[in-house]
C-alpha positions in Angstrom: 0.0 0.0 0.0 1.4 3.4 -1.0 2.2 6.3 1.3 -0.9 8.1 2.4 -1.3 11.5 0.8 -1.8 14.7 2.9 -5.4 15.2 1.8 -6.2 11.6 2.7 -4.7 12.1 6.2 -6.8 15.1 6.8 -10.0 13.3 5.7 -9.1 10.5 8.1 -7.9 12.5 11.1 -9.3 16.0 10.5 -7.6 19.4 10.6 -5.2 20.5 13.3 -2.6 23.3 13.3 0.2 21.0 12.2 -1.7 19.7 9.2 -2.8 23.2 8.2 0.8 24.3 8.3 1.8 21.2 6.3 -0.8 22.0 3.6 0.5 25.6 3.2 4.1 24.4 3.0 3.2 21.7 0.5 0.9 23.7 -1.8 1.5 27.3 -1.0 3.9 27.8 -3.9 1.5 26.2 -6.3 -1.4 28.4 -5.2 0.8 31.6 -5.5 2.1 30.7 -8.9 -1.5 29.8 -10.1 -2.8 33.2 -8.9 -0.1 35.1 -10.7 -0.6 33.0 -13.8 -4.3 33.9 -14.0 -3.6 37.6 -13.3 -1.2 37.6 -16.3 -4.0 36.7 -18.6 -5.3 40.2 -18.5 -3.6 43.1 -20.3 -0.4 43.4 -22.3 1.9 43.5 -19.2 2.2 40.6 -16.7 0.8 40.9 -13.3 4.2 41.3 -11.8 4.9 44.5 -13.7 1.4 45.8 -13.0 1.8 45.2 -9.3 5.3 46.9 -9.2 3.9 49.9 -11.1 1.0 50.1 -8.7 3.3 50.1 -5.7 5.6 52.8 -7.3 2.7 55.1 -8.2 0.5 54.8 -5.1 2.2 57.7 -3.4 1.7 59.9 -6.5 -2.0 59.0 -6.4 -2.0 58.1 -10.1 -4.1 55.3 -11.5 -2.5 52.5 -13.5 -4.1 52.3 -16.9 -5.6 48.9 -16.0 -6.9 49.7 -12.6 -6.5 51.7 -9.4 -3.0 51.4 -7.8 -2.9 48.3 -5.6 -6.0 46.8 -7.1 -4.1 43.7 -8.4 -2.4 43.2 -5.1 -5.8 43.4 -3.3 -7.3 40.9 -5.8 -4.3 38.5 -5.4 -4.7 38.6 -1.6 -8.4 38.0 -1.8 -7.9 35.0 -4.0 -5.1 33.6 -1.7 -7.4 33.9 1.3 -10.4 32.5 -0.6 -8.5 29.4 -1.7 -7.4 28.5 1.9 -10.8 29.2 3.3 -12.2 26.7 0.9 -9.6 24.1 1.8 -9.7 24.6 5.5 -13.5 24.8 5.9 -14.9 22.7 8.7 -15.5 19.1 7.7 -13.1 19.5 4.7 -15.8 19.6 2.0 -13.3 20.4 -0.7 -11.2 17.3 0.0 -14.4 15.2 0.1 -15.3 16.5 -3.3 -11.9 15.5 -4.6 -12.4 12.0 -3.1 -15.9 11.8 -4.8 -14.2 12.9 -8.0 -11.7 10.1 -7.8 -14.4 7.5 -7.2 -16.5 8.8 -10.1 -13.6 8.8 -12.5 -12.7 5.3 -11.4 -16.2 4.0 -11.9 -16.4 5.5 -15.4 -12.9 4.2 -16.3 -11.6 7.7 -16.8 -8.1 9.0 -15.8 -7.8 10.7 -12.4 -6.0 14.0 -12.1 -3.6 14.2 -9.2 -4.5 16.5 -6.3 -2.1 19.2 -7.4 -3.9 19.5 -10.7 -7.3 19.5 -9.0 -6.1 22.3 -6.7 -5.3 24.4 -9.8 -9.0 24.1 -10.7 -9.9 25.5 -7.3 -7.6 28.5 -7.7 -9.2 29.2 -11.2 -12.7 28.9 -9.6 -11.9 31.3 -6.7 -10.2 33.6 -9.1 -13.3 33.9 -11.3 -15.5 34.5 -8.3 -13.3 37.2 -6.8 -12.7 38.9 -10.2 -16.4 38.9 -10.9 -17.1 40.5 -7.5 -14.6 43.4 -8.0 -16.3 46.8 -7.8 -14.0 48.2 -10.5 -15.9 49.6 -13.5 -13.5 47.9 -15.8 -14.6 44.3 -15.3 -12.4 41.4 -16.4 -14.2 40.1 -19.6 -13.2 36.5 -19.1 -14.3 36.5 -15.4 -18.0 36.4 -16.5 -20.2 33.4 -17.3 -21.0 33.3 -21.0 -24.2 35.2 -21.8 -26.1 32.1 -23.0 -25.6 30.3 -19.6 -28.8 30.1 -17.7 -27.2 29.4 -14.3 -24.0 31.4 -13.9 -23.4 30.1 -10.4 -23.4 26.5 -11.7 -21.1 27.5 -14.5 -18.6 29.0 -12.2 -18.7 26.0 -9.9 -18.0 23.7 -12.8 -14.7 25.6 -13.4 -13.3 24.0 -10.2 -13.1 20.6 -11.9 -12.7 21.9 -15.5 -9.9 24.4 -15.7 -9.1 25.8 -19.2 -7.7 23.0 -21.4 -5.3 25.3 -23.3 -4.2 28.2 -21.1 -2.1 30.9 -22.7 1.7 30.4 -22.6 3.7 31.7 -19.6 5.6 34.1 -21.9 6.0 36.9 -19.3 7.5 34.8 -16.5 9.4 32.7 -18.9 11.0 35.7 -20.6 12.0 37.1 -17.2 14.0 33.9 -16.5 15.6 33.8 -20.0 16.6 37.4 -19.5 18.3 36.5 -16.2 20.1 33.6 -17.9 21.4 35.9 -20.6 22.8 38.3 -18.1 25.4 37.5 -15.4 22.6 36.1 -13.1 21.9 32.6 -11.9 18.2 32.1 -11.3 17.3 29.4 -8.8 16.1 26.2 -10.6 13.7 25.5 -7.8 12.0 28.8 -8.5 11.6 28.0 -12.2 10.0 24.7 -11.2 7.6 26.4 -8.9 6.8 29.4 -11.1 6.7 27.7 -14.5 7.0 23.9 -14.7 4.3 23.0 -12.2 1.9 25.1 -14.2 3.1 24.1 -17.7 5.2 21.0 -17.8 6.5 21.4 -21.4 9.8 21.6 -23.3 10.0 25.4 -23.2 9.8 25.6 -19.4 12.0 22.5 -18.8 14.7 23.8 -21.2 14.9 27.0 -19.2 15.2 25.0 -16.0 18.0 22.8 -17.5 20.0 25.9 -18.5 19.6 27.4 -15.0 20.9 24.1 -13.5 23.9 24.0 -15.9 24.7 27.7 -15.4 25.3 26.9 -11.7 27.4 23.9 -12.5 29.7 25.0 -15.3 32.7 27.2 -15.3 35.1 28.9 -17.6 34.8 28.0 -21.3 32.0 25.5 -20.8 29.9 28.2 -19.1 30.6 30.6 -21.9 29.6 28.0 -24.4 26.3 27.6 -22.6 25.8 31.4 -22.7 26.3 31.2 -26.4 23.6 28.6 -26.8 21.2 30.6 -24.6 21.9 33.7 -26.8 21.2 31.6 -29.9 18.0 30.1 -28.5 16.7 33.5 -27.3 17.4 35.2 -30.6 14.8 32.8 -32.1 12.1 34.1 -29.8 9.5 36.6 -30.9 8.9 38.3 -34.2 11.9 38.9 -36.4 13.4 42.4 -36.1 16.5 44.3 -36.7 18.8 45.6 -33.9 22.1 47.1 -33.2 25.0 45.9 -35.4 26.6 42.7 -34.2 30.0 44.4 -34.4 29.0 46.7 -31.6 28.0 44.0 -29.2 30.0 41.8 -26.7 28.7 38.9 -24.6 28.5 41.2 -21.6 25.9 43.4 -23.5 23.4 40.6 -23.9 19.9 40.7 -22.5 16.5 39.6 -23.9 15.6 43.1 -25.2 18.8 43.1 -27.3 18.6 39.4 -28.4 15.0 38.4 -28.9 13.8 38.4 -32.6 17.3 38.8 -34.0 17.3 35.2 -35.4 21.1 34.9 -35.3 22.9 32.1 -37.1 25.2 29.9 -35.2 28.5 30.0 -37.2 28.1 33.4 -38.7 26.7 35.3 -35.7 27.0 33.5 -32.4 30.6 32.2 -32.9 31.6 35.7 -34.2 30.0 37.4 -31.2 31.8 35.1 -28.7 35.1 35.3 -30.7 35.6 31.5 -31.0 34.4 28.3 -32.6 31.8 26.6 -30.5 30.3 23.2 -31.1 26.6 23.6 -30.6 26.1 19.9 -30.5 28.3 19.6 -27.4 26.3 22.1 -25.5 23.1 20.4 -26.5 24.6 17.1 -25.4 25.2 18.5 -21.9 21.5 19.6 -21.8 20.4 16.2 -23.1 22.4 14.3 -20.5 21.1 16.5 -17.7 17.5 15.9 -18.8 18.0 12.2 -19.1 18.9 12.1 -15.4 16.1 14.5 -14.4 12.4 14.0 -13.5 11.6 15.5 -17.0 13.3 12.8 -19.1 9.9 11.8 -20.5 9.8 15.0 -22.5 12.7 13.8 -24.6 11.7 12.4 -27.9 12.8 8.9 -29.0 15.4 10.7 -31.1 16.6 12.6 -28.0 15.5 16.0 -29.2 
């Protein structure tokens, strides 16, 4: 018999301060990342930028173009509290619903989503409710039930077990980490897993994680070769555009704003920028070997791509 999961332990023995703390330790990062993910779905800027701008402008009393200063922080706090109130409610009704969901799926021979994925559905459900209840005149258009739905409450409730199948890409947060990797920074791989991979477990987020791991492990020429690969990869991101002449750049000048959309070639541009011949296949082999020994090896194709 496998190890009892935390939610099963609560259903069997009830809530106490220790189990409440354990739940927050275990799932707090996922809840936080899910809230930020849904906030980013609104507007051209990510929620992180909107919140920072709101904090900077609050003393000046100027409104952010997408809401009153601090509105996004208030909404995020409301969602955070709402999620934990649902989970910690007396009698653990949310955990009982998850157990009923498992039993129903098993009876019907359908796959069962793990608790972490089910929890993302709860965050989405609470987010919709809190966003709909905001008094702001500028309502979030996707926080409303479709106009042809007869019972909006039932529709919102259904979102708890049916989160969007194809959520938008995590481009804002992902680009933040690629920018750090281009610069002389070493983002924490654990943070990338928490902020990106546990929301979208896909090649784009896992490659970013692998580069962050290698950047902390490599030194000297090997580290510079990895930087060259990161520059090449990031140059393929976004719409193609012109930029400053390559001759005026050095590896120390690189950041995502300079690199993205340049579509540099390996031999003609990257090797010239770094002033040496670099074998791209060797860098890719290092990444491949790291992924083979990682929890994400299943994302490698049969050809090892």
